[in-house]
N, C-alpha and C positions, 0 to 999 in steps of 0.2 A: 504494500500500500504506500509506503514511504517513497519507494522508487517511482510509482505512478504519479504521485503528487509532484515529485521533482521533475519528471518529464513534462507534465502539464505546465508547470511553472516556467521551464526552459522554453517551451513552445510559445507560451504567452509573451515572454520577454522578447523572443525573436519576432513575433508578430508586431509587437509595439515598435520595435526598431524598424521593421519594414514599413510600417505606417508612417513613421516620422520622416522617412526619406521621400515619401510621396508628397511633393509640394506643388506639382504642376496642376493648374486648373483643369487640364485634360482628364485628370483622374475623376472629376465629377461626372463625366459622361458614362463612366463604368457603372454608376449606381442605377440609372434608369435602364441601361442595357442589361445589367444583371437581373434586375427585377422582371423585366419583360421576358428575357430568356428563360428564367427560372419558372415564372408563372405560366408562360406559354407551353413550355415543355411539360410541366406538371399537368396542365389541363389536357394536353394532347395525349399523354400517357393514360390519364384517367379515362378519357373518351374511348381509348382502345380497350381498357378493362371493362368499361361499361358496355361496349358492343359485345364483348365476350359474355358478360353477365346476361344481357338481354337475349342473346342467342340461346342460353340455357333456360331463362325465365322470361319468355316473350310478353307476359302480362305486366311486367314491371315497367314503370314510367319514371323518368328522371325527376319529374315534378313531385313524386312520392318519396324521394330519397330524403332521409333524415327529417321525417315529419315529427310533429309534437306527439309525445306518448310512445316513441319507439322503445321496444323492449331491449334489454341488455343483450340478449342472444342475437338480436339483429344489429344492434349498434356496434358491437365489437368487430364482426367481419366487415361491416360497411366502413368503419373507421380505418381498418387495415387496407381496405380497397383504395382509400384516398391517401393515407399518410405513409404507407410502405413505399410509395413511389417518390417521396420527397428527397431522400439523399441522392438518388440518381438524377432526379430533375434538377437539383441544385448544381450538381457537377456539370451536366449538359448545358444548363443555363449560363453558367460562368464561362464555359468554353465558347458558347455563342457570343457572349458579351466580349470576351477577349478578341474573337475573330472580327466582330463588327468594329470594335475600337481600332484594331490593327489596320483596317481598311482606310482609316482617316490618317493620312500621311503625317500631319503635324502631331497628332496624338501618338502615333507610332514612334516618332523621333523622341518625343518627351519621355515615353515609357522606356525606350532603349537607353536614354541618358540616365534615368533613375535606376536602371537595373545594373549599371556598371559597378562592379565590386561587390555584388550581392548574388552569390551563386543560387541558381534555381529560380530566379525571378524574371529571366528573359521570356519573351513571348512563347517560344517553342518549348522551353523547359516547363513553364507553368502550365501551358495547355496540355502538354504530354502527361504531366502529373495528374491533372484533372481528369483526363481521359482514362488513365490507369485506375483511378479511384472509381470512376463511373463504370468501368468494366467489371468492378466488383459489386458495386451497390445497385446498379440498374437491373441486372438479371435477378439478383436476390429479391429486390423490392418488387419487381414485376411478378416473380413467382409467388411471393406472399400475397400480392394484390389479386392475382388470378385465382389462387386457391381460396382466398376470401370471397371472391365473386362467385365461385362455385358453391361455397358453403353458406350462401345467403338466399335461402328459398323464400323468405318473407321480409318485406321492408317495414313491417310493423313490430 
């Protein structure tokens, strides 16, 4: 446990140092790009899971999802249908944000300047790390969400 706390502390300190070096106003474009990428990816993944669910249970309508008075036995799988997708969606959303920001040449130059002397923060390295994490989280989250969609015979 002590070692875990130490590792978390080290990563938090490193994240603070990375955040301090980000001084360019171009960093502000990453916020809306990341939000749009994350929420768009999350919504798209959920719609895929919902299509699978409706294939199994054609009587279900999206308007009936999470109605007032939902039972715990229906809420748990429906919750997993939605939130198991989040880690993979965050990773893919950040990849999309990085790629979109990279297309803006002045932003790319500013990001490249800020990455000098900070290993793992250049566009290719950061995007590659996010894709590796997505390769782990997306299939696992999708499997949990699809299993939950299968295990949800009632929306009540």
